[in-house]
VOMILO-596522 format. One line per field, with one value per residue: residue number from 0; x, y, z of N, C-alpha, C in turn. Coordinates in steps of 0.05 Angstrom, whole numbers, plus 5000, padded with zeros to 4 digits. Example, Ala and Ser with C-alpha at 12.3 -4.5 7.8 and 13.67 -1.06 7.14 Angstrom:
// residues 2
seq = (0  1)
nc1 = (5264  5257)
nc2 = (4886  4955)
nc3 = (5156  5142)
cac1 = (5246  5273)
cac2 = (4910  4979)
cac3 = (5156  5143)
cc1 = (5264  5258)
cc2 = (4934  5001)
cc3 = (5156  5157)
END
This chain:
// residues 393
seq = (0  1  2  3  4  5  6  7  8  9  10  11  12  13  14  15  16  17  18  19  20  21  22  23  24  25  26  27  28  29  30  31  32  33  34  35  36  37  38  39  40  41  42  43  44  45  46  47  48  49  50  51  52  53  54  55  56  57  58  59  60  61  62  63  64  65  66  67  68  69  70  71  72  73  74  75  76  77  78  79  80  81  82  83  84  85  86  87  88  89  90  91  92  93  94  95  96  97  98  99  100  101  102  103  104  105  106  107  108  109  110  111  112  113  114  115  116  117  118  119  120  121  122  123  124  125  126  127  128  129  130  131  132  133  134  135  136  137  138  139  140  141  142  143  144  145  146  147  148  149  150  151  152  153  154  155  156  157  158  159  160  161  162  163  164  165  166  167  168  169  170  171  172  173  174  175  176  177  178  179  180  181  182  183  184  185  186  187  188  189  190  191  192  193  194  195  196  197  198  199  200  201  202  203  204  205  206  207  208  209  210  211  212  213  214  215  216  217  218  219  220  221  222  223  224  225  226  227  228  229  230  231  232  233  234  235  236  237  238  239  240  241  242  243  244  245  246  247  248  249  250  251  252  253  254  255  256  257  258  259  260  261  262  263  264  265  266  267  268  269  270  271  272  273  274  275  276  277  278  279  280  281  282  283  284  285  286  287  288  289  290  291  292  293  294  295  296  297  298  299  300  301  302  303  304  305  306  307  308  309  310  311  312  313  314  315  316  317  318  319  320  321  322  323  324  325  326  327  328  329  330  331  332  333  334  335  336  337  338  339  340  341  342  343  344  345  346  347  348  349  350  351  352  353  354  355  356  357  358  359  360  361  362  363  364  365  366  367  368  369  370  371  372  373  374  375  376  377  378  379  380  381  382  383  384  385  386  387  388  389  390  391  392)
nc1 = (5017  5010  5059  5123  5110  5112  5081  5035  5007  4953  4951  4909  4919  4930  4981  5025  5051  5103  5091  5091  5049  5019  4974  4924  4876  4820  4779  4713  4651  4614  4635  4688  4743  4793  4857  4900  4968  5004  5062  5103  5150  5183  5234  5266  5262  5287  5339  5350  5348  5391  5432  5427  5439  5492  5516  5505  5537  5587  5655  5668  5641  5582  5545  5488  5466  5414  5392  5376  5410  5399  5403  5393  5406  5442  5492  5508  5561  5566  5532  5561  5608  5593  5558  5503  5436  5406  5355  5359  5393  5370  5337  5356  5397  5461  5500  5497  5536  5582  5636  5620  5644  5656  5611  5583  5619  5618  5567  5571  5612  5585  5544  5574  5595  5549  5537  5574  5580  5623  5662  5705  5757  5741  5753  5805  5869  5858  5852  5804  5747  5699  5638  5618  5560  5567  5594  5648  5706  5728  5782  5777  5774  5743  5706  5672  5615  5573  5505  5457  5388  5331  5304  5336  5400  5437  5486  5535  5573  5634  5663  5721  5751  5809  5839  5875  5914  5933  5955  5996  6026  6041  6073  6113  6135  6154  6193  6227  6243  6270  6311  6336  6352  6389  6427  6443  6463  6507  6540  6546  6574  6621  6640  6648  6684  6734  6755  6752  6787  6835  6837  6841  6891  6924  6916  6938  6991  7006  7022  7074  7139  7182  7166  7176  7168  7150  7128  7088  7055  7038  7008  6969  6944  6923  6885  6851  6833  6809  6770  6737  6720  6692  6651  6626  6606  6569  6534  6514  6489  6449  6420  6400  6370  6333  6301  6282  6221  6213  6221  6184  6194  6188  6239  6302  6332  6376  6406  6418  6452  6496  6514  6529  6569  6606  6621  6645  6688  6718  6743  6801  6821  6780  6760  6806  6843  6801  6760  6700  6645  6589  6523  6469  6400  6368  6313  6291  6246  6233  6214  6176  6213  6257  6308  6355  6357  6360  6408  6442  6438  6461  6512  6532  6532  6568  6615  6622  6632  6681  6714  6710  6741  6789  6807  6827  6806  6746  6683  6613  6559  6491  6427  6358  6293  6247  6194  6155  6185  6240  6306  6367  6433  6494  6555  6614  6684  6707  6722  6673  6617  6617  6581  6554  6549  6515  6460  6459  6478  6448  6431  6426  6487  6517  6578  6633  6679  6741  6737  6679  6609  6570  6522  6511  6490  6443  6417  6410  6374  6330  6316  6303  6260  6224  6210  6178  6204  6255  6316  6373  6426  6477  6521  6544  6552  6598  6635  6655  6613  6543  6495  6426  6377  6308  6259  6193  6160)
nc2 = (4976  5045  5052  5080  5122  5152  5118  5122  5099  5110  5109  5090  5127  5171  5178  5175  5123  5098  5056  4996  4970  4913  4893  4845  4811  4773  4725  4706  4666  4702  4754  4799  4806  4847  4833  4862  4867  4893  4926  4950  4998  5028  5022  5011  5058  5092  5072  5082  5137  5149  5130  5164  5213  5203  5198  5249  5278  5265  5279  5278  5278  5241  5194  5156  5103  5071  5006  5015  5053  5105  5164  5161  5183  5238  5276  5339  5353  5330  5363  5411  5396  5382  5422  5418  5422  5383  5368  5370  5328  5280  5222  5225  5198  5170  5181  5234  5259  5244  5254  5273  5245  5196  5170  5128  5085  5084  5065  5012  4994  5000  4963  4916  4918  4912  4859  4833  4857  4892  4917  4966  5006  5050  5046  5026  5030  5074  5145  5185  5227  5275  5308  5373  5417  5462  5443  5438  5396  5353  5324  5261  5212  5150  5110  5048  5019  4965  4960  4922  4925  4901  4869  4896  4919  4971  5022  5055  5111  5139  5200  5234  5296  5306  5347  5385  5350  5328  5373  5384  5337  5346  5391  5371  5331  5364  5393  5352  5337  5383  5382  5335  5349  5389  5358  5323  5360  5380  5334  5322  5367  5360  5312  5330  5371  5349  5317  5360  5398  5370  5369  5424  5437  5403  5424  5475  5460  5445  5490  5498  5512  5477  5424  5355  5301  5255  5275  5307  5268  5242  5282  5289  5240  5245  5286  5259  5215  5240  5271  5231  5208  5251  5255  5205  5211  5253  5227  5184  5213  5241  5197  5175  5217  5226  5177  5129  5097  5026  4989  4941  4875  4809  4768  4731  4716  4684  4683  4737  4743  4711  4739  4789  4775  4752  4797  4828  4796  4797  4845  4856  4895  4909  4861  4838  4790  4759  4703  4683  4647  4614  4595  4575  4568  4521  4515  4564  4604  4650  4718  4778  4836  4893  4888  4921  4952  4913  4889  4931  4931  4881  4888  4929  4902  4860  4889  4914  4868  4852  4895  4886  4840  4859  4856  4805  4743  4707  4703  4687  4679  4669  4640  4627  4598  4623  4618  4639  4680  4706  4693  4727  4723  4750  4733  4743  4729  4761  4804  4812  4850  4902  4894  4940  4969  4941  4953  5001  5000  5007  5059  5125  5157  5132  5101  5056  5060  5089  5121  5142  5153  5131  5118  5076  5026  5046  5062  5012  4989  5023  5011  4956  4959  4987  4947  4917  4884  4860  4875  4852  4849  4808  4772  4712  4648  4622  4662  4726  4771  4776  4790  4792  4791  4795  4784  4792  4737)
nc3 = (5000  4984  4956  4952  4984  5050  5102  5157  5218  5265  5333  5390  5430  5401  5381  5326  5284  5243  5188  5147  5097  5071  5021  5010  4972  4993  4972  4983  4986  5005  4999  4976  5014  5044  5065  5108  5120  5170  5187  5238  5230  5261  5287  5243  5215  5251  5248  5194  5195  5229  5198  5154  5178  5192  5141  5122  5156  5141  5120  5067  4999  4992  4958  4944  4904  4869  4846  4794  4776  4791  4831  4900  4948  4973  5002  5038  5025  4975  4945  4949  4922  4870  4854  4847  4874  4926  4911  4856  4847  4867  4844  4793  4739  4757  4720  4706  4734  4712  4666  4599  4556  4579  4595  4568  4576  4631  4644  4628  4662  4711  4705  4704  4756  4787  4780  4811  4865  4911  4966  4947  4914  4862  4792  4790  4765  4735  4720  4751  4739  4758  4738  4742  4755  4724  4681  4685  4702  4754  4789  4821  4874  4886  4929  4933  4962  4972  4993  5023  5016  5031  4976  4942  4920  4941  4925  4958  4947  4964  4954  4938  4930  4896  4876  4898  4917  4869  4846  4883  4875  4822  4827  4860  4827  4787  4815  4829  4778  4761  4798  4783  4732  4745  4771  4730  4694  4722  4727  4673  4656  4685  4661  4610  4616  4630  4582  4547  4569  4561  4506  4494  4517  4487  4436  4442  4449  4399  4374  4387  4365  4369  4367  4356  4309  4335  4383  4362  4339  4385  4410  4372  4377  4428  4419  4383  4415  4460  4435  4414  4462  4484  4447  4454  4506  4499  4463  4495  4535  4506  4486  4532  4552  4512  4496  4446  4424  4425  4364  4347  4323  4296  4315  4318  4376  4390  4342  4338  4383  4368  4322  4344  4382  4347  4316  4355  4372  4327  4330  4355  4387  4420  4443  4465  4502  4516  4529  4500  4514  4487  4505  4481  4481  4443  4440  4444  4414  4359  4374  4388  4389  4393  4351  4344  4390  4430  4415  4427  4483  4495  4474  4508  4557  4547  4536  4586  4616  4593  4608  4663  4671  4658  4605  4599  4608  4622  4590  4593  4552  4551  4533  4548  4564  4609  4650  4613  4591  4552  4569  4576  4590  4615  4639  4677  4693  4730  4787  4810  4834  4880  4941  4961  4916  4883  4886  4860  4808  4762  4764  4737  4718  4756  4768  4772  4745  4722  4678  4644  4636  4667  4646  4613  4634  4655  4609  4586  4623  4615  4561  4565  4601  4569  4535  4566  4600  4647  4682  4717  4766  4794  4840  4825  4859  4840  4830  4801  4761  4743  4694  4683  4635  4623  4576  4553  4521)
cac1 = (5000  5024  5087  5138  5102  5114  5055  5033  4982  4947  4943  4886  4927  4935  5008  5027  5073  5109  5084  5089  5024  5015  4946  4918  4847  4811  4752  4695  4625  4598  4646  4717  4754  4821  4873  4922  4990  5015  5088  5113  5178  5195  5263  5280  5263  5308  5365  5354  5354  5419  5449  5425  5454  5521  5524  5504  5559  5613  5671  5670  5616  5571  5522  5478  5454  5397  5398  5370  5430  5390  5412  5372  5415  5465  5496  5514  5586  5561  5521  5583  5628  5583  5543  5475  5422  5397  5331  5368  5407  5354  5320  5369  5419  5488  5516  5497  5560  5605  5642  5604  5659  5660  5585  5578  5636  5610  5543  5581  5626  5564  5530  5593  5597  5524  5537  5591  5586  5642  5674  5731  5761  5730  5770  5831  5892  5850  5846  5775  5739  5670  5629  5602  5537  5575  5608  5677  5712  5744  5795  5766  5778  5716  5704  5645  5606  5546  5488  5433  5364  5309  5312  5353  5427  5445  5515  5543  5599  5648  5677  5741  5763  5838  5851  5899  5935  5944  5972  6020  6042  6053  6095  6135  6148  6169  6217  6246  6254  6290  6335  6350  6366  6412  6447  6453  6480  6533  6556  6554  6595  6646  6649  6657  6707  6760  6767  6755  6812  6858  6837  6851  6920  6937  6915  6958  7018  7012  7034  7102  7156  7203  7155  7186  7147  7138  7111  7064  7038  7026  6988  6947  6930  6907  6863  6832  6821  6791  6747  6719  6709  6672  6629  6611  6592  6545  6515  6501  6471  6425  6404  6386  6351  6312  6299  6261  6204  6222  6208  6182  6192  6194  6268  6314  6351  6401  6421  6428  6475  6518  6524  6541  6594  6625  6631  6662  6712  6734  6758  6820  6825  6758  6758  6830  6847  6778  6746  6671  6631  6560  6506  6444  6378  6356  6284  6281  6234  6234  6192  6176  6230  6272  6335  6376  6360  6370  6436  6457  6440  6480  6539  6540  6537  6593  6638  6625  6646  6709  6727  6711  6763  6812  6816  6839  6790  6726  6655  6594  6534  6472  6398  6340  6265  6240  6167  6143  6203  6267  6327  6393  6452  6523  6570  6643  6701  6721  6722  6646  6608  6616  6553  6542  6544  6496  6434  6461  6491  6430  6424  6440  6511  6533  6598  6657  6702  6755  6725  6652  6588  6551  6496  6508  6471  6418  6404  6401  6349  6308  6309  6290  6234  6206  6201  6162  6221  6270  6345  6383  6455  6483  6547  6539  6570  6623  6652  6649  6587  6525  6472  6405  6355  6284  6242  6169  6156)
cac2 = (5000  5070  5049  5105  5143  5145  5112  5124  5091  5126  5093  5100  5151  5193  5177  5163  5104  5092  5029  4986  4955  4897  4888  4819  4806  4747  4722  4686  4667  4725  4780  4801  4820  4856  4827  4881  4860  4919  4923  4974  5001  5050  5018  5013  5087  5104  5064  5097  5165  5150  5126  5189  5233  5196  5205  5278  5290  5256  5302  5275  5275  5214  5191  5129  5097  5047  4986  5026  5073  5132  5174  5160  5198  5255  5294  5367  5355  5324  5387  5430  5387  5382  5446  5413  5419  5355  5363  5365  5302  5256  5211  5227  5178  5178  5190  5263  5269  5232  5269  5264  5225  5171  5161  5101  5065  5082  5048  4985  4988  4998  4937  4895  4919  4902  4830  4823  4881  4888  4943  4970  5031  5050  5055  5012  5048  5097  5171  5189  5255  5280  5331  5392  5428  5482  5430  5434  5370  5353  5298  5249  5184  5140  5084  5037  5000  4955  4959  4906  4936  4884  4855  4913  4926  4999  5027  5080  5120  5160  5214  5252  5315  5304  5368  5396  5330  5326  5397  5380  5317  5358  5409  5354  5319  5386  5399  5329  5338  5404  5373  5315  5364  5402  5338  5314  5382  5381  5310  5325  5388  5347  5293  5345  5389  5334  5315  5386  5409  5356  5378  5452  5436  5390  5443  5496  5449  5442  5515  5500  5509  5457  5397  5336  5284  5236  5291  5316  5244  5237  5303  5282  5217  5256  5300  5239  5199  5256  5279  5208  5206  5272  5247  5183  5223  5267  5207  5170  5232  5246  5173  5172  5239  5224  5149  5123  5074  5002  4982  4912  4857  4781  4765  4708  4726  4669  4693  4764  4739  4701  4761  4809  4765  4749  4824  4838  4780  4805  4869  4848  4918  4909  4835  4832  4762  4748  4681  4686  4621  4616  4573  4585  4549  4516  4516  4592  4612  4679  4733  4806  4855  4911  4877  4941  4960  4890  4886  4951  4922  4859  4900  4943  4882  4846  4908  4916  4843  4853  4914  4875  4820  4874  4848  4778  4726  4691  4711  4667  4691  4647  4646  4605  4605  4622  4627  4656  4702  4699  4702  4733  4727  4754  4729  4746  4716  4782  4805  4816  4877  4908  4892  4966  4980  4925  4966  5026  4998  5016  5087  5143  5170  5117  5085  5049  5062  5115  5136  5132  5171  5117  5118  5052  5007  5060  5060  4984  4985  5037  4996  4931  4966  4994  4921  4903  4864  4868  4870  4850  4842  4793  4759  4684  4635  4615  4685  4744  4785  4765  4807  4776  4806  4779  4797  4775  4723)
cac3 = (5000  4985  4947  4948  5003  5078  5114  5186  5231  5289  5357  5407  5445  5382  5372  5299  5282  5215  5182  5120  5095  5048  5016  4997  4970  5001  4959  4996  4973  5014  4989  4974  5037  5041  5088  5109  5138  5179  5201  5252  5221  5277  5291  5217  5208  5268  5237  5169  5202  5239  5174  5138  5193  5190  5114  5120  5171  5129  5109  5038  4985  4994  4941  4943  4878  4869  4826  4768  4770  4798  4857  4921  4971  4969  5026  5033  5012  4947  4934  4946  4903  4842  4848  4845  4899  4931  4895  4828  4845  4874  4823  4767  4735  4767  4697  4704  4747  4697  4641  4576  4540  4594  4604  4557  4590  4659  4646  4626  4687  4732  4701  4713  4785  4798  4779  4832  4882  4933  4975  4934  4901  4835  4771  4789  4760  4718  4732  4751  4740  4761  4722  4758  4742  4705  4660  4691  4712  4779  4794  4844  4882  4894  4942  4929  4983  4968  5017  5017  5027  5022  4952  4925  4929  4936  4925  4970  4936  4978  4933  4949  4912  4899  4859  4911  4918  4842  4842  4899  4862  4798  4836  4870  4804  4774  4832  4826  4751  4761  4814  4766  4710  4756  4776  4704  4683  4737  4719  4645  4655  4694  4641  4586  4623  4629  4555  4534  4578  4548  4478  4493  4522  4464  4413  4447  4446  4370  4364  4395  4341  4374  4367  4336  4296  4356  4401  4347  4337  4412  4414  4353  4389  4450  4407  4373  4436  4477  4419  4414  4489  4487  4430  4467  4529  4489  4452  4517  4548  4489  4484  4558  4556  4491  4486  4426  4429  4411  4338  4351  4299  4303  4311  4331  4396  4388  4319  4345  4401  4352  4305  4361  4393  4325  4309  4377  4372  4303  4337  4377  4405  4440  4457  4479  4504  4531  4517  4503  4510  4482  4513  4470  4482  4417  4442  4445  4388  4353  4387  4381  4404  4376  4349  4347  4418  4446  4408  4443  4511  4496  4469  4532  4578  4541  4541  4615  4625  4584  4626  4690  4672  4650  4579  4599  4626  4608  4591  4584  4544  4549  4530  4557  4567  4638  4658  4592  4583  4541  4587  4564  4612  4610  4664  4674  4713  4744  4816  4819  4840  4909  4950  4964  4889  4868  4884  4846  4782  4740  4768  4719  4726  4776  4755  4788  4727  4722  4656  4637  4645  4684  4633  4597  4646  4658  4582  4584  4639  4602  4537  4574  4612  4547  4523  4586  4613  4671  4682  4745  4769  4819  4841  4829  4878  4828  4827  4779  4762  4723  4688  4671  4621  4617  4556  4550  4496)
cc1 = (5018  5053  5100  5131  5108  5086  5056  5006  4978  4936  4919  4893  4933  4963  5009  5052  5078  5104  5089  5064  5023  4985  4942  4888  4841  4782  4737  4668  4609  4607  4676  4727  4783  4836  4898  4943  5005  5040  5096  5143  5192  5226  5278  5283  5285  5335  5371  5361  5382  5438  5450  5441  5484  5531  5525  5528  5587  5628  5674  5642  5607  5546  5514  5461  5438  5405  5393  5389  5421  5398  5389  5380  5440  5468  5504  5541  5584  5550  5543  5602  5618  5566  5514  5462  5413  5373  5338  5381  5389  5336  5333  5391  5446  5506  5516  5522  5585  5611  5629  5618  5660  5633  5578  5593  5626  5586  5551  5595  5606  5550  5548  5595  5572  5523  5555  5599  5605  5652  5702  5733  5751  5752  5797  5853  5884  5847  5816  5769  5708  5664  5611  5578  5545  5591  5637  5681  5731  5755  5785  5777  5751  5719  5676  5639  5578  5531  5463  5409  5340  5319  5332  5380  5433  5475  5520  5571  5609  5667  5695  5752  5793  5852  5876  5921  5949  5963  5998  6039  6056  6077  6119  6150  6165  6195  6237  6259  6275  6315  6351  6365  6391  6435  6460  6471  6507  6551  6565  6576  6622  6657  6659  6683  6734  6771  6770  6781  6836  6860  6849  6881  6936  6938  6935  6986  7026  7026  7064  7120  7177  7192  7168  7163  7134  7119  7085  7045  7024  7003  6964  6930  6912  6882  6842  6817  6801  6767  6727  6705  6687  6647  6612  6595  6566  6524  6500  6481  6446  6408  6388  6364  6327  6310  6277  6245  6215  6207  6207  6180  6200  6223  6279  6336  6377  6418  6433  6453  6499  6531  6540  6568  6615  6637  6650  6689  6730  6751  6776  6824  6804  6758  6783  6835  6825  6765  6716  6658  6601  6546  6477  6423  6365  6326  6273  6272  6237  6210  6196  6193  6243  6301  6358  6380  6370  6400  6453  6459  6461  6509  6549  6548  6563  6617  6643  6640  6675  6726  6731  6734  6789  6824  6828  6823  6769  6698  6637  6568  6514  6444  6383  6312  6258  6213  6155  6160  6228  6288  6353  6412  6480  6537  6600  6658  6717  6717  6693  6641  6606  6587  6539  6535  6522  6469  6435  6471  6474  6422  6440  6464  6526  6553  6621  6682  6716  6745  6698  6631  6569  6523  6490  6487  6443  6402  6394  6375  6325  6298  6293  6262  6214  6196  6183  6177  6234  6299  6355  6412  6459  6511  6542  6559  6597  6642  6644  6622  6570  6502  6451  6383  6332  6266  6217  6167  6128)
cc2 = (5025  5069  5076  5127  5133  5141  5113  5113  5108  5108  5106  5126  5175  5194  5163  5145  5098  5062  5022  4968  4939  4890  4862  4815  4777  4743  4699  4687  4691  4751  4778  4818  4828  4850  4846  4872  4885  4914  4950  4976  5024  5047  5020  5043  5101  5097  5079  5126  5168  5148  5152  5211  5229  5204  5235  5291  5282  5279  5301  5274  5246  5213  5161  5125  5071  5028  4995  5048  5102  5139  5174  5176  5214  5274  5322  5370  5348  5348  5408  5422  5390  5406  5443  5414  5390  5348  5357  5338  5278  5248  5212  5206  5188  5188  5220  5275  5257  5249  5256  5242  5198  5158  5133  5079  5061  5064  5019  4976  4984  4971  4914  4894  4907  4872  4818  4846  4874  4916  4945  4998  5029  5058  5041  5033  5072  5122  5176  5219  5255  5305  5348  5402  5448  5470  5425  5406  5372  5325  5287  5221  5175  5113  5074  5017  4991  4953  4944  4919  4920  4868  4870  4917  4955  5001  5054  5088  5143  5174  5235  5270  5314  5325  5379  5376  5327  5349  5394  5359  5328  5375  5393  5342  5340  5392  5377  5329  5359  5396  5353  5329  5377  5382  5328  5335  5383  5358  5313  5345  5376  5329  5307  5360  5374  5330  5341  5400  5397  5366  5406  5452  5425  5410  5465  5486  5447  5468  5517  5494  5486  5429  5380  5318  5266  5251  5300  5292  5238  5257  5297  5259  5226  5270  5280  5225  5216  5266  5256  5204  5226  5265  5225  5193  5236  5248  5193  5188  5236  5221  5169  5193  5237  5196  5147  5099  5050  4998  4951  4897  4829  4776  4742  4719  4711  4678  4720  4762  4730  4723  4781  4800  4761  4776  4834  4822  4787  4829  4863  4871  4919  4884  4828  4802  4749  4726  4684  4659  4626  4591  4582  4562  4545  4517  4544  4601  4642  4693  4762  4823  4873  4901  4896  4948  4937  4885  4907  4943  4900  4870  4914  4923  4867  4864  4912  4892  4843  4872  4902  4854  4833  4863  4820  4760  4712  4703  4688  4682  4668  4657  4622  4616  4602  4634  4647  4680  4690  4710  4705  4739  4731  4753  4731  4732  4736  4781  4808  4845  4880  4907  4919  4978  4965  4939  4992  5024  5007  5045  5104  5156  5156  5099  5079  5051  5089  5133  5124  5150  5157  5116  5092  5033  5020  5059  5032  4979  4999  5022  4971  4937  4973  4969  4906  4882  4875  4861  4870  4842  4827  4782  4729  4671  4627  4637  4702  4758  4773  4785  4790  4795  4787  4795  4780  4763  4729)
cc3 = (5000  4976  4941  4968  5032  5089  5144  5195  5256  5311  5371  5421  5427  5371  5345  5298  5252  5210  5152  5119  5069  5045  5000  4995  4978  4991  4974  4981  4981  5001  4986  4998  5031  5067  5087  5129  5145  5196  5213  5244  5236  5280  5265  5210  5225  5257  5211  5175  5213  5216  5158  5151  5191  5162  5111  5134  5160  5117  5079  5025  4986  4976  4940  4917  4880  4847  4798  4760  4776  4827  4877  4946  4964  4992  5017  5018  4982  4932  4929  4924  4874  4834  4843  4873  4902  4914  4866  4825  4848  4850  4796  4764  4745  4745  4693  4717  4735  4672  4617  4561  4553  4602  4594  4571  4619  4662  4645  4652  4710  4730  4710  4743  4798  4798  4801  4850  4905  4941  4963  4923  4872  4815  4769  4786  4742  4734  4729  4753  4743  4745  4739  4741  4720  4681  4664  4703  4736  4782  4821  4849  4893  4906  4940  4951  4977  4994  5009  5031  5016  4998  4935  4937  4921  4937  4936  4960  4953  4959  4945  4927  4916  4882  4872  4912  4891  4837  4858  4886  4837  4806  4845  4847  4789  4789  4829  4798  4749  4776  4797  4744  4720  4761  4750  4692  4696  4729  4690  4641  4664  4673  4616  4592  4620  4601  4541  4543  4565  4519  4475  4497  4499  4440  4417  4442  4416  4360  4371  4370  4344  4374  4347  4327  4317  4374  4387  4344  4363  4417  4396  4364  4412  4439  4396  4395  4453  4461  4418  4441  4493  4470  4442  4491  4520  4477  4474  4530  4532  4487  4510  4561  4536  4480  4465  4434  4413  4384  4338  4324  4309  4296  4327  4350  4394  4365  4325  4363  4385  4335  4321  4372  4371  4317  4330  4376  4348  4309  4360  4397  4427  4457  4473  4479  4521  4515  4522  4495  4507  4491  4506  4470  4455  4417  4444  4417  4384  4366  4381  4400  4383  4374  4354  4376  4436  4440  4424  4472  4513  4493  4494  4554  4573  4545  4570  4626  4617  4602  4654  4693  4662  4624  4577  4619  4609  4612  4582  4577  4538  4545  4540  4558  4597  4642  4638  4583  4570  4560  4571  4587  4602  4637  4659  4696  4729  4774  4827  4825  4870  4918  4952  4937  4874  4865  4868  4817  4759  4743  4748  4732  4748  4761  4775  4771  4729  4700  4649  4650  4665  4672  4617  4608  4650  4631  4578  4599  4626  4577  4545  4585  4590  4532  4542  4601  4638  4667  4711  4744  4795  4817  4846  4848  4866  4824  4803  4783  4739  4719  4674  4660  4616  4599  4552  4522  4484)
END
């Protein structure tokens, strides 16, 4: 009886009591009677009022939505956040508070949630925005809580305006970026200053009239070596600062390893007296990766290994399949990596070498991460250092 309306009964003493009434016709030979089942809902009304007061007193916007997606409850904070009065909100679809471009998706998300309601944050890793009455959008976080009411499941949404937090995060990121730029500039200046100083001194020496042929050749060698060093520093810096996206193509990693190692062994000046052993998994099938970038990673790891054994020792380069990933390992027979340095070897500008920008391994990590993979360093029990690259198959 009175669906949608508040019903009251009147006692003998004149006091009114909130009730729910169910009507049932009873047909008899004499007449049709109406059987009314009357339930006193005083306690329920008190509970609902306490709940309403709690929602109203909440510091965040609170909106309750019925199974049909329409708003059945909104507190004062919701009015303040979205600019609508309570009368404008009640009975309207919740999509009125969703940005226009996202409304179609939101209806699908709501339907999915209604099939398996649970208390959780809304949106997962997505950025969420609400739409105000004036059409502007506000960054929000939303927590969803299902509430069973009779046969219907209502959803209470706690909505938090995170505009200020986003602005603080933006400023913090900007400050960190500026600090990083300052640090990079200082290190780059240091790395440039040394070879540049050598070049300037060598260039001045060329003006000496008493230079013999041997001294002139030595100075020319200094100019060439330091110019190349300067060029490598700038190339590493630019590659780290402006990485390119991987150009994925189906490629054979084993073939790439063979080609790279063969090219390196052909250059005695690079390989020295280092023995490079290959252990390639024949079961590793071709998969999508950027051959040029992966070759650069392998080249850097092998050169690091050659430097670690001081041009005379042993390297092992291996491939395998591990848990759905292609594994590429480079292990050397050197002294290993200091425990304190293990956690820093992939940090930009960190190096244990006398010469070097400390960007080689940082570039490797960035390339591998862009492929959705990982790279790690450790000191195996047999000695030396080992680098492991995992690329998704």
